[in-house]
Residue frames relative to the residue before (quaternion, step in Angstrom):
aa qw qx qy qz dx dy dz
M 1.0000 0.0000 0.0000 0.0000 0.00 0.00 0.00
Y 0.6472 0.5205 -0.3248 0.4524 3.60 1.01 -0.79
R 0.6189 0.5369 -0.3433 0.4592 3.57 1.06 -0.70
F 0.6445 0.5248 -0.3174 0.4566 3.55 0.96 -0.87
L 0.6709 0.4820 -0.2921 0.4820 3.59 0.93 -0.85
A 0.6285 0.5217 -0.3385 0.4672 3.58 1.07 -0.67
I 0.6429 0.5045 -0.3239 0.4767 3.59 1.00 -0.77
L 0.6401 0.5108 -0.3254 0.4726 3.59 0.99 -0.76
A 0.6300 0.5181 -0.3307 0.4747 3.59 1.06 -0.69
F 0.6255 0.5193 -0.3287 0.4807 3.59 1.11 -0.68
Y 0.6948 0.4914 -0.2664 0.4526 3.60 1.00 -0.88
K 0.5032 0.7117 -0.3978 0.2864 3.58 1.17 -0.57
P 0.6932 0.4537 -0.3156 0.4627 3.70 0.78 -0.78
F 0.6761 0.5020 -0.2955 0.4512 3.60 1.15 -0.51
V 0.4910 0.6951 -0.4218 0.3127 3.60 1.21 -0.32
V 0.6548 0.5115 -0.3256 0.4513 3.60 0.86 -0.88
W 0.6742 0.4814 -0.2959 0.4755 3.58 0.89 -0.90
S 0.6130 0.5519 -0.3438 0.4487 3.56 1.07 -0.71
F 0.6858 0.4695 -0.2909 0.4739 3.59 0.90 -0.85
V 0.6046 0.5333 -0.3598 0.4697 3.59 1.07 -0.63
V 0.6685 0.4805 -0.2980 0.4830 3.59 0.92 -0.90
N 0.6199 0.5350 -0.3460 0.4580 3.61 1.01 -0.74
A 0.6616 0.5015 -0.3116 0.4622 3.59 0.92 -0.86
I 0.6489 0.5102 -0.3164 0.4675 3.58 0.95 -0.83
I 0.6587 0.4915 -0.3029 0.4825 3.57 0.92 -0.90
G 0.6508 0.5342 -0.3169 0.4367 3.57 0.94 -0.82
F 0.6955 0.4553 -0.2794 0.4806 3.58 0.98 -0.78
I 0.7005 0.4673 -0.2771 0.4627 3.59 0.97 -0.79
N 0.7855 -0.1804 0.1942 0.5592 3.59 0.61 -1.12
P 0.1161 -0.8489 0.5120 0.0609 3.64 0.04 1.21
V 0.3156 0.7181 -0.5457 0.2948 3.58 0.65 1.17
L 0.5432 -0.6887 0.3800 0.2935 3.58 -0.84 1.00
I 0.6894 0.5115 -0.3147 0.4051 3.61 0.71 -1.01
P 0.6838 0.4438 -0.3184 0.4838 3.68 0.78 -0.80
A 0.6163 0.5440 -0.3511 0.4484 3.58 1.07 -0.63
I 0.6771 0.4769 -0.2971 0.4751 3.59 0.94 -0.85
V 0.6214 0.5176 -0.3414 0.4791 3.60 1.05 -0.68
T 0.6272 0.5232 -0.3271 0.4753 3.58 1.03 -0.75
K 0.6600 0.4986 -0.3045 0.4723 3.58 0.96 -0.85
L 0.6148 0.5313 -0.3479 0.4676 3.60 1.06 -0.69
F 0.6443 0.5160 -0.3137 0.4693 3.57 0.95 -0.88
L 0.6847 0.4852 -0.2846 0.4635 3.58 0.91 -0.90
T 0.6239 0.5249 -0.3374 0.4705 3.59 1.09 -0.64
V 0.6361 0.5013 -0.3237 0.4891 3.59 1.01 -0.78
F 0.6359 0.5172 -0.3263 0.4707 3.59 1.00 -0.77
A 0.6481 0.5083 -0.3182 0.4694 3.60 0.96 -0.84
W 0.6254 0.5245 -0.3382 0.4685 3.59 1.01 -0.78
Y 0.6614 0.5006 -0.3059 0.4673 3.58 0.90 -0.92
Y 0.6500 0.5268 -0.3116 0.4504 3.57 0.95 -0.92
V 0.7086 0.4540 -0.2737 0.4656 3.57 0.83 -0.96
S 0.7235 0.4543 -0.2697 0.4443 3.60 0.91 -0.81
E 0.7537 0.3983 -0.2152 0.4764 3.63 1.12 -0.48
T 0.6682 0.4356 -0.3071 0.5191 3.59 1.23 0.14
P 0.7058 -0.4370 0.3135 0.4610 3.60 -1.21 -0.02
N 0.5251 0.6293 -0.4147 0.3953 3.62 1.24 -0.13
R 0.3992 0.7322 -0.4576 0.3085 3.57 1.31 -0.02
R 0.5726 0.6052 -0.3748 0.4067 3.57 1.14 -0.56
K 0.5720 0.5822 -0.3832 0.4325 3.59 1.16 -0.51
L 0.6440 0.5396 -0.3218 0.4365 3.56 1.04 -0.77
T 0.5824 0.5822 -0.3692 0.4308 3.59 1.15 -0.60
F 0.6106 0.5482 -0.3465 0.4545 3.59 1.02 -0.74
Y 0.7065 0.4532 -0.2684 0.4726 3.57 0.86 -0.93
K 0.5978 0.5381 -0.3589 0.4735 3.61 1.12 -0.58
N 0.6548 0.5070 -0.3132 0.4648 3.59 1.00 -0.78
M 0.6649 0.4749 -0.3053 0.4890 3.59 1.18 -0.49
G 0.5664 -0.6175 0.3733 0.3982 3.57 1.29 -0.08
I 0.5596 0.5695 -0.3923 0.4568 3.58 1.26 0.38
S 0.2956 -0.7593 0.5532 0.1734 3.57 -0.56 1.13
P 0.6286 -0.5372 0.3853 0.4097 3.61 -1.15 0.44
F 0.6116 0.5524 -0.3506 0.4448 3.60 1.06 -0.69
K 0.6696 0.4810 -0.2929 0.4842 3.59 0.89 -0.92
L 0.6400 0.5448 -0.3250 0.4337 3.57 0.96 -0.87
F 0.7392 0.4035 -0.2389 0.4834 3.57 0.76 -1.00
T 0.5828 0.5502 -0.3806 0.4613 3.60 1.13 -0.46
F 0.6689 0.4857 -0.2999 0.4761 3.57 0.92 -0.86
V 0.6297 0.5221 -0.3282 0.4724 3.59 1.02 -0.79
F 0.6476 0.5135 -0.3174 0.4649 3.60 0.99 -0.83
I 0.6617 0.4973 -0.3106 0.4672 3.61 0.91 -0.89
L 0.6534 0.5060 -0.3066 0.4722 3.58 0.93 -0.87
D 0.6640 0.4984 -0.2969 0.4717 3.56 0.97 -0.86
C 0.6338 0.5214 -0.3297 0.4666 3.61 1.03 -0.72
I 0.6382 0.5206 -0.3295 0.4618 3.58 0.97 -0.79
I 0.6560 0.4948 -0.3019 0.4835 3.56 0.95 -0.89
T 0.6565 0.5165 -0.3135 0.4516 3.59 0.94 -0.85
I 0.6534 0.5116 -0.3175 0.4589 3.59 0.90 -0.89
I 0.6598 0.4946 -0.3088 0.4740 3.59 0.89 -0.87
F 0.6563 0.5154 -0.3109 0.4549 3.58 0.92 -0.91
L 0.7068 0.4623 -0.2784 0.4573 3.59 0.82 -0.94
L 0.6237 0.5244 -0.3455 0.4654 3.59 1.05 -0.64
V 0.6605 0.4734 -0.3019 0.4985 3.60 0.98 -0.78
F 0.6345 0.5390 -0.3213 0.4512 3.58 1.00 -0.83
R 0.6609 0.5107 -0.3018 0.4597 3.60 0.98 -0.84
E 0.6348 0.5457 -0.3354 0.4322 3.58 1.05 -0.66
F 0.7453 0.3987 -0.2127 0.4903 3.57 1.09 -0.65
T 0.6658 0.4616 -0.3325 0.4828 3.60 1.21 0.12
């Protein structure tokens, strides 16, 4: 349970950007597959950003908890995809 909460704490700064990207995708083209591919690209970018900048120290905390960077970003991607799918399904109902 502590690992799950730690991963959610890691995802917290990315939530605002995720919703901004969801809104842009929803207005431009609310199709699921391109949205998920976009989220995959953004997750890889976030991994690169965190691992190649001084924010790398954040990853040490998660490594000490037994969470590898791959598991961390995989879980963030899955969580982000679930949020994106729900957002786009609701968005499609109102357009």
